[in-house]
C-alpha positions in Angstrom: 0.0 0.0 0.0 1.5 3.3 -1.1 2.0 6.2 1.4 -1.4 7.6 2.0 -2.3 11.3 2.0 -5.5 11.8 3.8 -7.5 15.1 3.9 -11.0 14.9 5.4 -11.3 11.2 4.5 -10.2 11.8 0.9 -7.2 9.7 0.0 -4.8 11.1 -2.6 -2.8 8.9 -4.9 -0.2 10.4 -7.3 -0.1 7.5 -9.7 -2.5 5.8 -12.1 -2.9 2.2 -13.0 -1.1 1.1 -16.2 -3.7 0.5 -19.0 -1.5 -1.7 -21.1 -3.5 -4.8 -21.6 -0.5 -7.0 -21.1 0.1 -5.7 -17.6 -2.6 -7.7 -15.7 -1.1 -6.8 -12.4 -1.9 -3.1 -12.8 -5.6 -4.0 -12.2 -4.7 -4.3 -8.5 -3.8 -0.6 -8.5 -7.1 0.6 -9.9 -9.8 2.0 -7.6 -13.2 0.3 -7.3 -16.6 1.8 -7.6 -19.9 -0.1 -7.3 -23.6 -0.1 -6.5 -24.0 -3.7 -5.5 -24.9 -5.1 -9.0 -22.6 -3.0 -11.2 -18.9 -2.5 -10.5 -16.0 -0.8 -12.2 -12.2 -0.5 -11.6 -11.1 3.0 -12.4 -7.5 3.1 -13.7 -7.3 6.9 -13.8 -5.0 7.2 -16.7 -4.8 10.8 -17.8 -4.8 10.1 -21.6 -5.9 6.4 -22.0 -8.5 5.9 -19.4 -9.9 2.4 -18.9 -12.7 1.1 -16.7 -13.0 -2.7 -16.2 -16.8 -3.4 -15.9 -18.6 -6.1 -14.0 -22.2 -7.1 -13.4 -22.8 -9.4 -10.5 -25.1 -11.9 -12.2 -22.8 -12.7 -15.2 -21.9 -16.3 -14.5 -20.9 -18.8 -17.2 -22.4 -22.2 -17.0 -26.0 -23.6 -17.1 -28.1 -23.4 -14.0 -29.9 -26.3 -12.4 -27.3 -28.9 -13.4 -27.3 -32.1 -11.3 -23.6 -32.5 -10.8 -23.5 -34.8 -7.9 -22.3 -38.4 -8.3 -25.4 -40.6 -8.4 -23.4 -43.5 -7.1 -22.3 -41.6 -4.0 -25.2 -42.8 -1.9 -24.3 -46.5 -2.7 -20.6 -46.2 -1.9 -20.6 -43.7 1.0 -21.3 -46.4 3.6 -18.5 -48.4 2.1 -16.2 -45.4 2.3 -17.2 -44.9 6.0 -16.4 -48.6 6.8 -13.0 -48.4 5.2 -12.2 -45.3 7.3 -13.4 -46.9 10.5 -11.2 -50.0 9.7 -8.2 -47.6 9.1 -7.9 -48.7 5.5 -6.8 -45.2 4.4 -5.3 -46.2 1.1 -8.4 -48.0 0.0 -10.6 -45.2 1.3 -8.7 -42.6 -0.7 -8.8 -44.7 -3.8 -12.6 -45.1 -3.6 -13.1 -41.4 -2.8 -11.5 -40.5 -6.1 -14.5 -42.0 -7.9 -17.1 -40.2 -5.9 -16.4 -36.6 -7.0 -19.0 -34.8 -9.1 -19.3 -34.7 -12.9 -19.0 -32.2 -14.4 -16.5 -31.2 -11.7 -17.1 -27.5 -11.7 -19.8 -25.0 -10.8 -20.5 -21.8 -12.8 -17.8 -19.2 -13.3 -18.0 -15.5 -12.6 -16.7 -13.5 -15.5 -15.8 -10.0 -16.5 -18.4 -8.0 -18.4 -16.2 -5.7 -20.5 -14.3 -2.5 -20.7 -15.0 1.2 -21.2 -12.1 3.1 -22.8 -11.8 6.9 -23.0 -9.0 8.2 -25.1 -8.0 11.8 -24.6 -6.1 13.6 -27.4 -4.0 16.0 -25.4 -0.8 14.3 -24.0 0.8 17.1 -22.0 -0.3 16.9 -18.4 1.1 17.6 -14.9 0.0 17.8 -11.2 -1.8 14.5 -11.4 -4.0 13.2 -8.6 -6.3 10.3 -8.2 -8.6 10.6 -5.2 -10.8 8.1 -3.3 -13.5 10.1 -1.4 -14.7 7.7 1.2 -17.3 10.0 2.7 -19.1 10.5 -0.5 -18.4 7.3 -2.4 -16.6 9.0 -5.3 -13.4 8.5 -7.3 -11.8 11.6 -8.8 -9.0 12.2 -11.2 -7.4 15.7 -11.4 -4.6 17.1 -13.5 -3.6 20.2 -15.5 -3.2 20.4 -19.3 -1.0 23.0 -21.0 -0.2 24.9 -17.8 -3.7 26.3 -17.1 -6.5 23.8 -18.2 -7.6 22.1 -15.1 -9.3 18.7 -15.7 -11.6 17.1 -13.2 -13.1 13.6 -13.8 -15.6 12.2 -11.3 -16.6 8.6 -11.2 -19.3 6.8 -9.1 -21.8 4.0 -9.2 -25.3 5.1 -8.2 -27.5 2.6 -6.3 -30.7 4.7 -6.5 -30.4 5.3 -10.3 -28.6 2.0 -11.2 -26.0 3.8 -13.2 -22.2 4.1 -13.5 -21.4 7.8 -14.1 -18.3 9.5 -15.3 -18.3 13.3 -15.5 -15.5 15.1 -17.3 -15.0 18.9 -16.7 -12.3 21.2 -18.0 -11.6 24.9 -17.9 -11.1 24.9 -21.7 -12.6 22.6 -24.4 -10.9 19.2 -24.9 -11.4 16.3 -27.3 -11.8 12.6 -26.5 -13.3 9.3 -27.8 -15.3 6.6 -26.1 -15.5 2.9 -26.9 -16.9 -0.3 -25.4 -15.1 -3.7 -25.7 -14.9 -7.1 -24.2 -11.6 -9.0 -24.2 -13.1 -12.0 -25.9 -16.4 -13.3 -27.0 -19.2 -10.9 -27.6 -21.9 -10.7 -30.2 -22.2 -7.1 -31.3 -21.7 -3.4 -30.6 -24.6 -1.4 -32.0 -25.5 2.3 -32.1 -29.0 3.4 -31.1 -29.7 7.1 -30.7 -26.0 7.8 -30.3 -25.8 5.1 -27.5 -23.2 2.4 -27.7 -24.7 -1.0 -26.9 -22.6 -4.2 -26.4 -24.5 -7.5 -26.2 -23.3 -10.9 -25.4 -25.3 -14.1 -25.4 -24.1 -16.8 -22.9 -25.4 -20.0 -21.3 -27.7 -20.7 -24.3 -30.5 -18.4 -23.2 -29.0 -15.5 -21.2 -27.8 -12.1 -22.4 -25.6 -9.4 -21.1 -26.2 -5.8 -22.2 -23.9 -2.8 -21.7 -25.3 0.5 -22.8 -23.8 4.0 -22.7 -25.4 7.4 -23.0 -23.4 10.6 -23.4 -24.5 14.2 -22.6 -22.1 16.9 -23.7 -21.8 20.6 -24.3 -19.5 19.8 -27.2 -20.0 18.1 -30.6 -20.6 14.4 -30.8 -20.0 12.1 -33.8 -20.1 8.4 -34.4 -17.4 6.7 -36.4 -17.8 2.9 -36.5 -18.3 1.8 -32.9 -16.6 4.9 -31.4 -18.2 8.1 -30.0 -16.1 11.1 -30.8 -16.5 14.2 -28.5 -15.0 17.5 -29.6 -14.7 20.9 -28.0 -16.3 19.8 -24.7 -15.9 21.5 -21.3 -18.5 19.4 -19.6 -19.5 15.8 -20.6 -21.1 13.0 -18.7 -21.0 9.3 -19.6 -23.8 7.2 -18.2 -23.5 3.5 -18.3 -25.7 0.5 -17.4 -25.1 -3.2 -17.3 -27.8 -5.8 -17.0 -28.3 -9.6 -17.6 -31.4 -11.6 -18.1 -30.9 -13.1 -14.6 -32.6 -10.1 -13.3 -34.9 -8.9 -16.2 -36.4 -10.6 -19.2 -36.4 -7.4 -21.3 -33.0 -5.9 -20.5 -33.1 -3.7 -23.6 -36.2 -1.9 -22.2 -34.7 -1.9 -18.7 -31.5 -0.2 -19.9 -33.4 2.4 -22.0 -35.4 3.3 -19.0 -32.4 3.8 -16.8 -30.9 6.1 -19.4 -33.8 8.5 -19.7 -34.4 11.8 -17.9 -30.8 12.1 -16.9 -29.6 15.1 -14.8 -26.1 14.8 -13.5 -26.4 17.0 -10.4 -29.6 15.3 -9.3 -28.1 11.8 -9.8 -24.9 12.8 -8.0 -26.9 14.3 -5.1 -29.0 11.1 -4.8 -26.0 8.9 -4.9 -24.2 10.9 -2.1 -27.3 10.9 0.0 -27.8 7.1 -0.4 -24.1 6.2 0.1 -23.4 8.6 3.0 -26.6 7.4 4.8 -24.7 4.1 5.3 -21.1 5.2 5.5 -21.7 8.0 8.0 -23.4 5.8 10.5 -20.0 5.1 11.8 -16.9 7.2 12.3 -13.5 5.5 12.7 -10.5 7.8 13.2 -7.3 7.0 15.1 -3.7 8.4 15.0 -2.8 5.5 12.6 -3.6 6.7 9.1 -3.0 3.3 7.5 -5.3 1.5 9.9 -7.9 4.2 9.4 -7.8 3.6 5.7 -7.9 -0.2 5.9 -10.9 -0.1 8.2 -12.9 2.6 6.3 -11.9 1.2 2.9 -13.5 -2.1 3.9 -16.8 -0.3 4.7 -16.6 1.5 1.4 -16.2 -1.9 -0.4 -19.1 -3.4 1.5 -21.5 -0.6 0.6 -20.2 -0.6 -3.0 -20.4 -4.4 -3.4 -23.3 -5.8 -1.4 -26.6 -4.1 -1.4 -30.2 -5.3 -1.1 -31.3 -6.9 -4.4 -27.7 -7.6 -5.4 -25.6 -10.8 -5.2 -23.3 -11.3 -2.2 -19.6 -10.6 -2.5 -17.7 -13.4 -4.1 -13.9 -13.9 -4.1 -13.4 -10.6 -5.9 -16.7 -8.9 -5.2 -17.8 -7.2 -8.3 -14.2 -6.3 -9.4 -12.8 -9.0 -11.7 -10.8 -8.5 -14.9 -10.7 -12.1 -16.3 -12.9 -14.1 -18.6 -11.9 -17.2 -16.5 -10.7 -15.8 -13.1 -8.6 -17.7 -10.6 -10.8 -20.2 -8.6 -13.6 -19.0 -10.9 -14.2 -16.0 -8.5 -16.9 -18.2 -6.9 -18.2 -18.3 -3.4 -15.7 -20.4 -1.5 -17.4 -21.4 1.7 -14.7 -23.0 3.7 -13.8 -19.5 5.0 -13.8 -16.9 2.2 -17.4 -16.0 1.8 -17.9 -16.1 5.6 -14.9 -13.8 6.1 -16.4 -11.2 3.7 -19.2 -10.7 6.3 -17.1 -10.9 9.5 -17.3 -7.2 10.1 -20.6 -6.3 8.5 -22.5 -5.9 11.8 -19.7 -4.2 13.8 -19.6 -1.8 10.8 -23.3 -1.0 11.4 -24.1 -2.2 7.9 -26.5 -5.1 8.7 -28.6 -4.6 5.6 -25.5 -5.2 3.4 -25.6 -8.8 4.6 -29.1 -9.4 3.0 -27.6 -10.7 -0.3 -25.7 -13.3 1.7 -29.0 -14.6 3.1 -30.7 -14.5 -0.3 -28.0 -16.8 -1.6 -28.2 -19.0 1.5 -31.9 -19.7 0.6 -30.8 -21.0 -2.8 -28.0 -23.0 -1.2 -30.4 -24.5 1.2 -32.8 -25.6 -1.5 -30.0 -27.4 -3.4 -28.5 -28.7 -0.2 -31.7 -30.5 0.8 -31.6 -32.3 -2.6 -28.0 -33.3 -1.9 -28.8 -34.6 1.5 -31.6 -36.9 0.1 -29.9 -38.1 -3.1 -26.3 -38.3 -1.8 -26.8 -39.4 1.8 -30.4 -40.6 1.9 -31.3 -38.3 4.8 -33.3 -35.2 5.6 -31.7 -31.8 6.3 -29.3 -29.8 4.2 -25.6 -29.5 3.6 -23.2 -27.7 1.4 -19.7 -28.7 0.3 -16.9 -26.1 0.0 -18.0 -23.9 -2.9 -21.1 -22.4 -4.4 -22.2 -20.1 -7.3 -24.9 -17.7 -8.1 -27.5 -20.5 -8.4 -26.6 -22.0 -5.1 -25.0 -25.1 -6.5 -23.2 -26.8 -3.5 -22.4 -30.2 -4.9 -18.7 -31.3 -4.5 -16.5 -28.9 -6.5 -13.3 -29.9 -8.3 -11.5 -33.2 -7.9 -9.2 -32.1 -5.1 -8.9 -34.5 -2.2 -7.9 -32.0 0.5 -11.1 -30.0 0.0 -13.8 -31.4 -2.3 -15.6 -33.7 0.1 -15.6 -31.2 3.1 -19.3 -30.9 4.0 -19.6 -28.2 6.6 -20.1 -25.2 4.3 -23.8 -25.0 4.9 -23.3 -25.3 8.7 -20.8 -22.5 8.8 -22.9 -20.2 6.5 -25.9 -20.8 8.6 -24.3 -19.3 11.7 -24.6 -15.8 10.3 -28.4 -16.2 10.8 -28.0 -16.2 14.6 -25.3 -13.6 14.5 -27.6 -11.2 12.5 -30.2 -11.7 15.3 -27.6 -11.2 18.1 -26.8 -7.7 16.7 -30.2 -6.6 15.5 -32.6 -8.5 17.8 -34.8 -8.8 14.7 -37.3 -11.6 15.6 -39.0 -11.4 12.2 -35.7 -12.1 10.5 -35.2 -15.1 12.8 -38.7 -16.5 12.0 -37.9 -16.2 8.3 -34.6 -18.1 8.4 -34.7 -20.5 11.4 -35.6 -23.4 9.1 -32.2 -23.2 7.4 -30.2 -23.6 10.6 -32.5 -26.3 11.9 -32.2 -28.2 8.7 -28.4 -28.0 8.9 -28.6 -29.6 12.4 -31.0 -32.2 11.1 -28.5 -33.3 8.4 -25.6 -33.8 10.9 -27.9 -35.4 13.4 -28.5 -38.0 10.7 -24.9 -38.6 9.5 -22.8 -38.3 12.6 -21.4 -41.6 13.8 -20.0 -42.8 17.1 -16.3 -43.6 17.4 -14.5 -45.9 19.8 -14.4 -43.0 22.4 -18.2 -42.7 22.2 -17.8 -39.3 20.5 -20.0 -38.2 17.6 -17.8 -37.5 14.5 -18.0 -37.0 10.7 -16.3 -39.7 8.8 -14.7 -39.3 6.4 -13.8 -35.8 7.2 -11.2 -33.2 6.1 -9.4 -30.2 7.6 -9.5 -27.7 4.8 -7.3 -27.7 2.7 -4.5 -29.5 4.6 -3.1 -33.0 4.5 -1.4 -35.2 7.2 1.3 -37.8 7.3 0.8 -41.3 8.6 3.2 -44.1 8.2 5.3 -41.9 5.8 2.3 -41.4 3.5 0.3 -38.3 2.8 -3.5 -38.5 3.5 -6.5 -36.1 3.5 -9.5 -38.1 4.7 -9.8 -38.6 8.4 -12.1 -39.9 11.1 -13.1 -36.4 12.3 -11.2 -33.1 12.2 -11.2 -30.6 15.1 -12.9 -28.0 12.9 -15.9 -30.3 12.5 -16.8 -30.4 16.2 -16.0 -26.7 16.7 -18.4 -25.6 13.9 -21.0 -28.1 14.9 -20.8 -26.9 18.5 -21.6 -23.4 17.4 -24.3 -24.7 15.0 -26.3 -26.7 17.6 -25.9 -24.0 20.3 -27.2 -21.3 17.8 -30.2 -23.5 16.8 -31.0 -24.1 20.5 -30.9 -20.4 21.2 -33.0 -19.6 18.1 -35.6 -22.2 19.0 -35.8 -20.8 22.6 -36.2 -17.2 21.3 -39.0 -18.3 19.0 -40.5 -20.8 21.5 -40.4 -23.7 19.0 -39.0 -27.2 18.5 -38.5 -28.2 22.2 -38.0 -31.8 21.2 -35.3 -30.9 18.7 -33.5 -28.9 21.4 -33.4 -31.9 23.7 -31.8 -34.0 20.9 -29.4 -31.1 20.0 -28.3 -30.9 23.6 -27.5 -34.6 23.7 -25.4 -34.3 20.5 -23.5 -31.3 22.0 -22.5 -33.4 24.9 -21.0 -36.1 22.7 -19.1 -33.9 20.2 -15.3 -34.2 20.6 -13.7 -31.6 22.9 -10.8 -29.4 21.7 -7.7 -31.6 22.0 -4.1 -30.7 22.7 -1.3 -32.7 21.2 1.9 -34.0 22.8 3.7 -30.9 21.5 1.3 -28.6 23.3 -0.5 -27.4 20.2 -4.2 -27.7 19.3 -4.7 -30.9 17.3 -5.9 -30.4 13.8 -7.5 -33.9 13.5 -9.0 -36.1 16.1 -5.9 -38.3 15.9 -2.5 -36.8 16.5 -1.0 -36.5 13.0 1.8 -34.4 11.6 0.4 -31.9 9.1 1.9 -32.1 5.7 2.2 -28.3 5.2 3.5 -26.9 8.5 2.9 -23.3 7.2 -0.5 -24.0 5.7 -2.7 -20.9 4.9 -5.8 -22.5 6.6 -5.6 -22.7 10.4 -8.9 -24.6 10.6 -8.3 -26.1 14.1 -8.3 -22.6 15.5 -11.8 -21.8 14.3 -12.7 -22.2 18.0 -10.5 -19.2 18.8 -11.7 -17.0 15.9 -14.2 -16.4 14.5 -15.8 -18.5 17.2 -15.2 -17.8 20.9 -15.1 -21.2 22.4 -11.7 -21.0 23.9 -12.5 -17.8 25.9 -10.5 -17.7 29.2 -9.3 -21.3 29.2 -5.6 -20.7 29.9 -4.5 -24.2 28.7 -6.3 -23.7 25.4 -5.0 -20.2 25.0 -1.4 -21.3 25.5 -2.0 -24.1 23.0 -3.4 -21.7 20.5 -0.4 -19.4 20.8 1.9 -22.4 20.1 -0.2 -23.4 17.2 -0.1 -19.9 15.6 3.6 -19.5 16.2 4.5 -22.7 14.5 2.3 -21.9 11.5 4.0 -18.5 11.2 7.5 -20.1 11.7 6.9 -22.2 8.5 5.4 -19.4 6.4 1.7 -19.3 7.5 -0.2 -16.2 6.6 1.4 -15.9 3.2 -1.9 -15.1 1.6 -3.8 -11.9 2.4 -6.9 -13.5 3.8 -4.8 -15.9 5.9 -2.8 -13.0 7.4 -6.1 -11.2 8.2 -7.3 -14.3 10.0 -4.1 -14.6 12.0 -4.3 -11.0 12.9 -7.9 -11.5 14.3 -6.6 -14.5 16.3 -3.8 -12.4 17.9 -6.4 -9.8 18.7 -8.7 -12.4 20.3 -5.8 -13.7 22.3 -5.3 -10.1 23.6 -1.9 -9.9 22.0 -2.2 -6.4 20.7 1.5 -5.9 19.9 1.6 -9.1 17.8 -1.7 -8.1 16.1 -0.3 -4.7 15.1 2.8 -6.4 13.8 0.6 -8.7 11.8 -1.4 -5.7 10.4 1.8 -4.0 9.3 2.8 -7.3 7.6 -0.5 -7.4 5.9 0.0 -3.8 4.6 3.6 -4.5 3.5 3.1 -7.9 1.9 -0.6 -8.4 1.1 -2.0 -5.2 -0.3 -1.8 -3.4 -3.6 -0.8 0.3 -3.8 -4.4 1.2 -3.3 -5.0 -1.2 -0.4 -6.7 -4.1 -2.1 -6.0 -7.5 -0.5 -3.7 -9.7 -2.6 -4.0 -13.5 -2.3 -2.3 -13.1 -4.8 -4.2 -12.2 -7.1 -6.6 -9.7 -5.7 -9.1 -11.4 -3.4 -11.4 -9.2 -1.4 -11.9 -11.3 1.7 -8.7 -10.1 3.3 -10.0 -6.5 3.2 -13.0 -7.5 5.4 -11.0 -9.9 7.6 -8.4 -7.3 8.5 -11.2 -4.8 9.3 -12.7 -7.3 11.8 -9.2 -7.8 13.3 -8.9 -4.0 13.8 -12.4 -4.0 15.5 -11.2 -6.8 17.8 -8.3 -4.6 19.0 -10.7 -2.0 20.2 -13.9 -3.8 21.3 -14.8 -7.4 22.1 -18.4 -8.3 22.8 -18.4 -12.0 21.9 -19.3 -13.0 25.5 -21.6 -11.6 28.1 -19.1 -8.8 28.7 -18.3 -5.8 26.6 -14.6 -5.3 26.8 -13.0 -2.0 25.8 -9.4 -2.2 24.4 -8.9 -5.9 25.0 -5.9 -5.9 22.7 -4.8 -2.3 22.2 -1.1 -2.3 21.3 1.4 -0.3 23.4 2.1 1.9 20.4 0.5 2.6 17.1 -3.1 3.3 18.2 -2.6 5.7 21.1 -5.6 7.8 20.3 -8.9 7.5 18.5 -12.5 8.4 18.1 -15.1 5.8 17.0 -18.8 6.4 16.8 -21.6 4.2 15.7 -20.1 0.8 16.5 -22.9 -1.8 16.6 -22.6 -4.3 19.5 -24.6 -7.4 20.2 -28.0 -6.6 21.7 -28.5 -3.7 19.3 -26.3 -1.4 21.3 -24.5 1.5 19.8 -21.2 2.5 21.2 -19.2 5.7 20.9 -15.7 5.8 22.3 -12.8 8.2 22.5 -9.3 7.6 23.9 -6.0 9.5 24.1 -2.6 8.4 25.2 -3.9 4.9 25.5 -6.5 6.1 28.1 -10.3 6.2 27.8 -11.7 9.8 27.7 -15.3 9.0 26.9 -17.7 6.1 26.5 -21.3 6.3 25.4 -23.7 3.4 25.1 -27.1 3.6 23.6 -29.7 0.8 23.8 -31.6 0.7 20.5 -33.8 -2.2 21.5 -37.1 -2.3 23.4 -35.6 -4.3 26.2 -33.5 -3.3 29.2 -30.2 -5.1 29.5 -27.7 -6.0 32.1 -24.4 -4.7 30.9 -21.0 -5.9 32.1 -18.5 -3.3 30.8 -14.9 -4.3 31.3 -11.9 -2.0 30.9 -8.5 -3.2 31.9 -9.1 -5.1 35.2 -12.3 -3.6 36.3 -15.9 -4.5 35.4 -18.8 -2.0 35.7 -22.2 -3.7 36.0 -25.4 -1.7 35.3 -28.8 -1.9 33.7 -29.1 -0.1 30.4 -32.7 0.8 29.8 -34.3 0.7 26.4 -33.8 3.8 24.2 -31.5 5.2 26.9 -27.9 6.6 26.7 -25.3 6.2 29.4 -22.1 8.2 29.4 -18.8 7.4 31.2 
């Protein structure tokens, strides 16, 4: 991340991204804009501008495919028996034949490019600006000593438009073109609008349409719009697929009528700032401020009601066939995208996640019946826009991991914990209960009378036994940790709604028989239920510490805390955290362990090694989950409310965050917190109870706990 100049939450960059099509890495240095469904990466080149365009429903691959292996149900009991008899070679050989066909889900793909070519080459005083308060990107520079150019870019949620305004003191000339790297059907001209169309998946269509308003002259040559002698021009752009609308031509025409730039800009700023300004985060550490507030900007820009949830790259992808298909990877990555959404006071931005979860549940119930012969629902480790959750790829360390649906379902209860929205709980409780029902049906008892999943995996690691490398196991520690959270959440939901008492009794019995967190002979948390040596000592996944973070099962258990520290240190010793999202996870774990100095060191390593010049998380390539994971880690340094106690500054480092003001932090119980500190000492705390229930508050700061009743709709100052 480049040195940041921040003035009133406007961040100034003195460089632009290289628009040379052969320089794919320059994409990471562009700046994102988005309105949930439409996204663009702004390169900011002064003479050869390029915007990479995305639409969140553009996925390649036919929907409703039955990809699961129809012989799985016959051979799954045999596979279980081989595992129980410790015939690992035979079990792995059989498992190779139980993967899905075709092996892959749908692929998220880039929509196209908008190029703006400016004819004057002589510029100076270049600036590219990300205005976080107003949701704008700006490019400023000077031509020929006295012609000031200002370009403004934004994606409007109210108007469903991407907008580019180009102002100059004196007239300039430029041209506009639409393109797609490969495979599109036509570029047409209608009423001086450029229209790119692309038919895909047999019966789906993408449409990109531009409209230009200018005070200059406009001509069409081929598929280019030529603008001459303009001092004020605005390019309006829409993208749409038939996933959302049958008549996308009419939809796009409608969005491009009655256009008034100032009105659209005003509505955009009002809409965006109504979300962003709910929270203020400002400390003496400029880089941490940027990382945190940038993550909120990305959430508002990439996940809105009636859009799709954020995939591996959100709505900012440059490739026809991106790495890992830019899908929803649900053995941590999709979950991490929403780790900080509630703390950020952006609960409604999580709604697309739950819309997808409904589709996942529908398909997961089919898999439960036809692959396992049981009721309930499950999801393997990936999904796509259609909620396909059959086994993905033919990759033994990950493909048959079946806890994706369980982990995803936990956000249902977390949403309720923060908002206390009972109607939401009523709408979604069936999903989490169906996840419990599936595991109730497939858990088996081992020789220690524990209930385990067999065969199981620890994503995406392998272990060594008898000098051979294996993946499948009789239970992994992450299994029981996720299942413990799942069954506890279901019990709590059912109590809140006063339903399913019989189920709760059964869930409680299952909880009592789940394996406890185990410590190995070397003092570390065990990754599998048996003590194996991991094949990759520095593996990016640290699945056996799920109980530490994002869960809170380890809490104040000193033995498990010490074992967790040893586990983290060994992973780091051998190169763990080498991907951006993994480093963000490790940072959150250090914060949860109240090791603030280590957490700050980890944040600095994330900045140095895992971010682009503009702050985007690099896996590599760019992968957005680390931006949200690091924001949650920053939150954990300042406030922890994952138990019955609200703890202030549980992991504040000795140096680096000495002062700060935060306002509008949402805490569990629908409580809003405002906080100010200076010289590492609290100056001011304000708590507001936004619910209709009084609450007993345990407020911890350093070694003292203040207990009091916070009445509904009341504010308490300290």
